[in-house]
GULO-451287 format. One record per residue (C-alpha): residue in three letters; z negated, y, x; residue number from 1. Coordinates in pm, whole numbers, plus 50000, padded with zeros to 5 digits. Last residue first. Example, Ala and Ser with C-alpha at 12.3 -4.5 7.8 and 13.67 -1.06 7.14 Angstrom:
BEGIN
SER;49286;49894;51367;2
ALA;49220;49550;51230;1
//
This chain:
BEGIN
LYS;29157;52659;30306;479
HIS;29427;52906;30409;478
ALA;29568;52874;30752;477
ILE;29503;53138;30992;476
HIS;29871;53281;31062;475
VAL;30190;53166;31294;474
LYS;30611;53187;31226;473
LEU;30727;53002;31486;472
LEU;30955;53067;31787;471
LYS;31153;52797;31895;470
GLY;31224;52665;32256;469
LYS;30999;52385;32212;468
ILE;30688;52590;32114;467
THR;30787;52970;32156;466
THR;30569;53215;32230;465
ASN;30532;53601;32102;464
ARG;30316;53522;31787;463
MET;30147;53221;31949;462
LYS;29938;53515;32225;461
LYS;29772;53616;31887;460
LEU;29708;53356;31747;459
VAL;29559;53193;32054;458
LEU;29322;53531;32150;457
PRO;29164;53492;31736;456
GLY;29127;53093;31785;455
LYS;28948;53092;32099;454
GLY;28571;53055;31930;453
ASN;28529;52782;32114;452
LEU;28769;52534;31925;451
ILE;29129;52597;31783;450
GLU;29248;52395;31530;449
VAL;29596;52340;31491;448
TYR;29764;52263;31160;447
SER;30156;52187;31108;446
VAL;30447;52284;30872;445
ASN;30796;52153;30794;444
ASP;30759;51758;30823;443
GLN;30418;51734;30880;442
ILE;30181;51790;31196;441
THR;29804;51789;31214;440
ILE;29631;51894;31537;439
ILE;29267;51827;31549;438
GLY;29132;52020;31821;437
ILE;29247;52271;32147;436
ASP;28987;52430;32334;435
ASP;28896;52117;32592;434
ALA;29266;52138;32642;433
SER;29252;52443;32752;432
ILE;29265;52789;32700;431
GLY;29126;53098;32928;430
GLU;29483;53224;33005;429
ILE;29762;53012;32825;428
LYS;29885;52744;32942;427
ALA;29654;52496;32735;426
ILE;29867;52678;32412;425
THR;30178;52554;32481;424
GLY;30136;52196;32659;423
VAL;29918;52105;32383;422
PHE;30119;52245;32097;421
ASP;30453;52004;32266;420
VAL;30183;51751;32299;419
ALA;30101;51724;31942;418
ARG;30487;51670;31806;417
ILE;30823;51883;31721;416
LYS;31094;51774;31652;415
LYS;31183;52034;31409;414
LYS;31223;51801;31154;413
LYS;30864;51634;31252;412
GLY;30706;52009;31223;411
GLY;30755;52386;31184;410
ASN;30579;52708;31015;409
PHE;30262;52693;31195;408
TYR;29921;52705;31027;407
LEU;29607;52827;31250;406
LYS;29308;52645;31210;405
THR;28973;52856;31383;404
ILE;28704;52686;31481;403
ASN;28374;52892;31595;402
ALA;28177;52841;31265;401
ASN;28273;52512;31189;400
LEU;28006;52353;31432;399
GLN;27752;52582;31226;398
GLU;27866;52501;30908;397
GLY;27858;52134;30957;396
LYS;27576;52049;30899;395
SER;27594;52266;30529;394
LYS;27440;52557;30491;393
LYS;27170;52633;30230;392
PHE;27217;52938;30006;391
GLU;26860;52994;29882;390
PRO;26826;52970;29508;389
GLN;26959;53278;29370;388
GLU;26625;53424;29158;387
GLN;26607;53442;28777;386
MET;26517;53103;28734;385
LYS;26225;53100;28957;384
LEU;26083;53414;28844;383
ASP;26077;53281;28489;382
PHE;25901;52941;28685;381
ALA;25627;53174;28813;380
VAL;25580;53359;28481;379
ARG;25605;52994;28293;378
ASN;25350;52882;28502;377
GLN;24968;52971;28377;376
ALA;25111;52904;27991;375
VAL;25222;52528;28099;374
ALA;24894;52520;28251;373
GLU;24718;52608;27980;372
ALA;24944;52407;27757;371
LYS;24808;52088;28004;370
ILE;25031;51829;28086;369
GLU;24880;51454;28120;368
SER;24791;51331;28466;367
GLY;25110;51138;28573;366
SER;25047;50744;28591;365
PRO;25052;50556;28899;364
ILE;25382;50389;28997;363
GLU;25293;50017;29076;362
PHE;25356;49907;29407;361
GLY;25611;49686;29588;360
VAL;25920;49881;29522;359
PHE;26095;49532;29309;358
ALA;25763;49460;29155;357
GLU;25736;49843;29014;356
ILE;26100;49833;28895;355
GLU;26095;49497;28678;354
LYS;25727;49625;28578;353
VAL;25932;49996;28458;352
PHE;26182;49773;28285;351
LYS;25923;49555;28068;350
ASP;25766;49851;27995;349
GLU;26034;50040;27836;348
HIS;25972;50018;27465;347
PRO;25676;50287;27519;346
THR;25946;50518;27645;345
ALA;25982;50586;27981;344
LEU;26039;50920;28231;343
MET;26013;50875;28574;342
ILE;25931;51168;28858;341
SER;26013;51116;29197;340
LYS;25830;51370;29424;339
GLY;25979;51449;29789;338
SER;25850;51567;30136;337
ARG;26079;51567;30401;336
GLY;26155;51371;30668;335
ALA;26495;51351;30663;334
ARG;26497;51282;30285;333
GLY;26183;51284;30056;332
THR;26463;51326;29750;331
ARG;26769;51167;29722;330
GLY;26627;50815;29789;329
THR;26476;50830;29464;328
ARG;26789;50794;29260;327
HIS;26890;50481;29573;326
VAL;26569;50308;29491;325
TYR;26602;50353;29118;324
SER;26933;50184;29099;323
GLU;26771;49881;29319;322
GLN;26625;49824;28975;321
GLU;26874;49818;28758;320
LEU;26826;49947;28405;319
PRO;26743;50257;28527;318
VAL;26493;50468;28335;317
ASP;26652;50736;28144;316
TYR;26486;51094;28226;315
HIS;26471;50975;28595;314
VAL;26343;51295;28750;313
VAL;26426;51355;29136;312
HIS;26228;51639;29268;311
THR;26242;51864;29630;310
ILE;26587;51821;29683;309
ASP;26623;51970;30003;308
GLU;26793;51783;30237;307
ILE;27135;51715;30080;306
ASP;27305;51392;30118;305
ILE;27470;51332;29820;304
GLY;27664;51017;29822;303
ARG;27543;50787;29629;302
ALA;27302;50886;29338;301
ALA;27633;51062;29220;300
VAL;27767;50724;29012;299
ASP;27367;50671;28850;298
THR;27478;50944;28626;297
ALA;27382;51346;28724;296
ILE;27216;51670;28589;295
LEU;27160;51875;28864;294
TYR;26921;52166;28833;293
ARG;26857;52445;29087;292
PHE;27210;52630;29101;291
GLU;27421;52777;29337;290
GLY;27225;52611;29599;289
ARG;27505;52591;29846;288
ARG;27478;52161;29804;287
PHE;27446;52231;29497;286
ASP;27797;52484;29462;285
ASP;27960;52180;29696;284
MET;27840;51897;29426;283
VAL;27985;52041;29182;282
GLU;28346;52112;29303;281
PHE;28353;51736;29400;280
ARG;28278;51650;29057;279
ASP;28521;51894;28975;278
GLU;28797;51775;29207;277
GLN;28743;51394;29118;276
MET;28790;51508;28750;275
MET;28486;51432;28492;274
GLY;28420;51083;28316;273
GLY;28234;50941;28610;272
HIS;27939;51184;28591;271
ILE;27831;51529;28705;270
LYS;27608;51829;28536;269
ASP;27523;52140;28592;268
ALA;27197;52403;28585;267
THR;27053;52716;28622;266
TYR;26827;52636;28351;265
GLY;26833;52958;28057;264
LYS;26709;52700;27761;263
GLN;27097;52712;27626;262
ASP;27171;52575;27973;261
LEU;26942;52310;27940;260
ALA;27007;52183;27630;259
ASP;27419;52168;27710;258
VAL;27293;51996;28048;257
LEU;27133;51755;27807;256
GLN;27394;51656;27596;255
ASP;27636;51631;27860;254
VAL;27416;51409;28069;253
ARG;27318;51215;27740;252
GLU;27721;51177;27698;251
LYS;27802;51055;28055;250
THR;27571;50778;28033;249
ARG;27213;50663;28185;248
CYS;27097;51002;28277;247
PHE;26937;51087;28610;246
ILE;26780;51483;28686;245
ILE;26809;51586;29026;244
CYS;26604;51895;29123;243
SER;26616;52190;29361;242
ASP;26342;52477;29413;241
PRO;26136;52266;29157;240
ASN;25923;52448;28899;239
GLU;25675;52121;28891;238
VAL;25456;52269;28576;237
ILE;25792;52490;28396;236
THR;25963;52141;28486;235
LEU;25719;51942;28316;234
LYS;25673;52138;28013;233
GLU;26103;52169;27975;232
LEU;26104;51801;28042;231
PHE;25834;51720;27799;230
ALA;26009;51886;27576;229
LEU;26354;51726;27600;228
LYS;26199;51380;27606;227
GLN;26034;51407;27250;226
ASP;26252;51225;27061;225
ASP;26290;50944;27323;224
LYS;25895;50887;27326;223
VAL;25730;50942;27659;222
VAL;25498;50764;27905;221
TYR;25491;50890;28238;220
LYS;25578;50785;28547;219
VAL;25445;50949;28915;218
HIS;25578;50873;29299;217
GLU;25516;51129;29583;216
ILE;25767;51031;29835;215
LYS;25694;51139;30189;214
PRO;25382;50921;30308;213
ALA;25500;50636;30115;212
ASP;25836;50610;30184;211
GLU;25915;50552;30557;210
GLU;25652;50302;30637;209
GLY;25724;50096;30322;208
ALA;26092;50111;30418;207
ASP;26065;49929;30757;206
ILE;26348;49967;30913;205
GLU;26550;49611;30938;204
ILE;26768;49540;31190;203
SER;26960;49205;31220;202
VAL;27221;49134;31527;201
ALA;27512;48967;31340;200
ASP;27571;48624;31552;199
ASN;27943;48654;31367;198
MET;28001;48819;31097;197
TYR;28230;48704;30791;196
LYS;28074;48426;30607;195
GLY;27698;48461;30729;194
SER;27753;48861;30615;193
LEU;27834;48747;30261;192
THR;27620;48488;30203;191
LYS;27308;48727;30295;190
ILE;27482;49014;30107;189
GLU;27441;48776;29785;188
GLN;27090;48631;29913;187
SER;27005;49043;29835;186
LEU;26919;49249;30145;185
THR;26830;49592;29997;184
ALA;26915;49913;30144;183
SER;27205;49804;30291;182
PHE;27446;49896;30588;181
LEU;27698;49612;30713;180
MET;27863;49634;31058;179
THR;28186;49412;31163;178
THR;28325;49421;31529;177
ARG;28686;49312;31569;176
LYS;28851;48982;31646;175
LYS;28956;48830;31293;174
PRO;29263;49106;31251;173
LEU;29197;49227;30854;172
LEU;29365;49085;30573;171
LYS;29102;48864;30496;170
ILE;28839;49161;30499;169
ILE;29001;49315;30231;168
SER;29048;49047;29980;167
GLU;28639;49001;30036;166
VAL;28555;49387;29979;165
GLN;28816;49402;29632;164
ASP;28623;49037;29534;163
LEU;28273;49178;29597;162
PHE;28338;49548;29438;161
GLY;28111;49470;29117;160
MET;27945;49808;29074;159
ASN;27636;49623;29161;158
LEU;27786;49423;29392;157
MET;27906;49742;29628;156
GLU;27586;49924;29490;155
ASP;27417;49682;29791;154
ALA;27676;49720;30030;153
GLU;27585;50088;30096;152
ASP;27783;50100;30351;151
ILE;28044;49818;30486;150
VAL;28183;49928;30832;149
LEU;28441;49773;30985;148
TYR;28579;49806;31361;147
GLU;28852;49702;31580;146
ILE;29142;49781;31316;145
LYS;29506;49770;31560;144
SER;29667;49572;31253;143
VAL;29547;49739;30971;142
ASP;29842;50004;30889;141
LEU;29742;50177;30571;140
THR;30117;50221;30341;139
GLY;30153;49873;30320;138
LYS;30144;49879;29953;137
GLU;29928;49549;29971;136
MET;29676;49776;30207;135
HIS;29708;50107;30041;134
ASP;29574;49932;29694;133
LEU;29306;49766;29932;132
VAL;29193;50120;30095;131
ARG;29245;50247;29691;130
GLY;29001;49970;29519;129
PRO;28753;49933;29800;128
THR;28645;50347;29842;127
GLY;28733;50464;30135;126
VAL;28695;50552;30500;125
VAL;28960;50570;30762;124
ILE;28908;50642;31139;123
HIS;29147;50729;31414;122
THR;29412;50874;31189;121
LYS;29730;51022;31366;120
GLN;29948;51099;31084;119
LYS;30170;50876;30880;118
LEU;29822;50809;30669;117
ALA;29804;51154;30538;116
LEU;30217;51124;30383;115
LYS;29991;50786;30232;114
GLN;29720;50989;30113;113
LYS;29932;51256;29922;112
ALA;30132;51005;29754;111
PHE;29837;50797;29610;110
PRO;29722;51134;29423;109
SER;29327;51126;29377;108
LYS;29159;50922;29094;107
GLY;29073;50651;29363;106
TYR;28963;50747;29707;105
LEU;29091;50780;30091;104
ALA;28910;50937;30341;103
LEU;29078;51042;30629;102
GLY;28892;51065;30995;101
LYS;29121;51230;31282;100
ILE;28879;51205;31608;99
ARG;28972;51542;31828;98
LYS;28665;51471;32071;97
TYR;28542;51806;31989;96
ARG;28521;51679;31669;95
GLY;28438;51383;31626;94
ILE;28091;51446;31542;93
ASN;28249;51684;31275;92
THR;28490;51424;31184;91
ILE;28282;51131;31144;90
ASP;28053;51315;30890;89
GLU;28313;51478;30708;88
GLN;28475;51141;30623;87
VAL;28111;50984;30530;86
GLN;28051;51277;30274;85
VAL;28424;51249;30169;84
ALA;28350;50863;30083;83
LEU;28001;50888;29977;82
GLU;28157;51150;29707;81
ARG;28430;50852;29616;80
THR;28176;50583;29568;79
PRO;28114;50247;29693;78
THR;28160;50293;30072;77
LEU;28433;50124;30317;76
VAL;28462;50222;30676;75
LEU;28760;50123;30861;74
ALA;28805;50136;31215;73
GLN;29099;50122;31472;72
PRO;29350;50361;31246;71
LYS;29695;50373;31394;70
ASN;29743;50655;31669;69
GLU;29592;50529;31952;68
GLU;29544;50791;32217;67
TRP;29193;50915;32129;66
ASP;29046;50585;32184;65
VAL;28771;50431;31932;64
LEU;28459;50388;32082;63
GLU;28294;50689;32114;62
CYS;28347;50828;31740;61
LEU;28303;50479;31592;60
PRO;27929;50493;31796;59
THR;27809;50858;31662;58
ALA;27979;50746;31285;57
PHE;27750;50432;31259;56
ALA;27387;50563;31345;55
ALA;27492;50940;31158;54
THR;27557;50726;30859;53
LYS;27251;50547;30877;52
GLY;27014;50940;30931;51
SER;26685;50734;30671;50
GLY;26827;50914;30406;49
THR;26943;50604;30210;48
LYS;26691;50288;30268;47
SER;26744;50108;30573;46
LYS;26859;49698;30616;45
VAL;27082;49682;30870;44
LEU;27312;49367;30965;43
ILE;27542;49470;31282;42
ASP;27848;49307;31478;41
GLN;27798;49324;31871;40
LYS;28022;49545;32032;39
SER;27804;49697;32291;38
LEU;27777;50016;32130;37
ALA;27710;49935;31797;36
VAL;27403;49770;31962;35
PRO;27302;50095;32152;34
ILE;27375;50288;31833;33
VAL;27183;50057;31608;32
LYS;26815;50115;31681;31
GLN;26787;50451;31805;30
GLN;26962;50578;31490;29
VAL;26773;50345;31223;28
GLU;26447;50533;31401;27
THR;26590;50862;31381;26
PRO;26751;51030;31667;25
GLU;26607;51329;31785;24
ILE;26772;51638;31792;23
TYR;27040;51651;31553;22
GLY;27114;52017;31459;21
LEU;27515;51976;31407;20
GLN;27544;52198;31740;19
GLU;27392;51927;31954;18
ILE;27568;51637;31773;17
ALA;27861;51816;31790;16
GLN;27824;51879;32198;15
LEU;27680;51526;32225;14
ILE;28001;51370;32125;13
LYS;28228;51608;32381;12
ASP;27994;51495;32592;11
ASP;28094;51160;32585;10
LEU;27796;50901;32480;9
LYS;27534;50739;32716;8
PHE;27297;50665;32483;7
GLU;27001;50796;32618;6
LYS;27153;51171;32565;5
PHE;27087;51141;32207;4
HIS;26771;51229;32323;3
MET;26427;51019;32252;2
MET;26053;51163;32195;1
//
């Protein structure tokens, strides 16, 4: 059994990794981390759910220089959800090294992001459109970028982001390390890597071996007007703990979530027509286990990193073969087993065959769902619907449990800098610089994270301690 210690990482990163519950590196982490640490370009083919975010986030947190104020790494993701997820993972892994990650994405105030970019930021994660926007307006300084990660490259192409990605690459320093991750390697992706990468190390994680034992694939042929009734029978018999049901359009998502609500399902929805804050809120609720059924369009297939999803239902057959892989990749994560169930209409045989050719095997037909089975399972299903789903803690919760974020009513306008906070707080008896986390200084307020459960002590002392001769108001920051 291999351990993260073998990568010779900074003790502060190892401390965070241990608290996040990562024990043994996954295959993609074992292969990618050493190459990334040696600053070589990498082209990685690996399915979602294989642990690839930590495979690039860990070396990035190790390699960036804390002293440098300008961003040193840029991670491009196809969706906003994924940008936020990756930024959270980077913040968690880099927590004790005080690595600051920032997510940039559309449908979120540009001015707020512009302000955040004026702070010390080590790693920027974002969607291509908004990242390019900041670069062109001069609010994102890329002169110090040494590392570029293109995550979910195949989805970038599907969503038509190739031109924007190329425009971004052309504005970055030529001397840099580039890492490209994709669940599939099309000719376009190979061309992209050939054009912008130098002697890239190619790493392929054999999805065939990974997939087979963990995800069971099943298909049913169902007429469109009978799908809802069939779905009800299917969910009663399967009785999933946590399930994502994928539809092709947002209208279809809206209709289905309403229909399931009326039938007493604990369900919610996510699609591109929703406000970004609402999408994040639904995702957080689902991650915590507040409802069992998430109805979604493909926009949600990326960025859902929840380990306990037991079932994925393709209520509508995806028109893109890659979408089947990405939807299915929401279940069977982190070594768990899962089930992928496709409901195809009699006219969709062509799409089904294309998907089967793409995944390399014929998806078996599901056995008939008999009335007796539905009747037998009904009580258990109703009971589960009435039970509160198990509250799931996020990966970072244990890590964040010992962290207190303090608010101070003074910032740049009072000429206060991060070093002033560090110098003052580290003088408190029982506190060292290692107990101080990320510091954010704005014009009139500042936020300081206190690590290792020492927040209450610092809060008490700082109520009567001056910073640069000024006594600032201090209290625990509201979220």
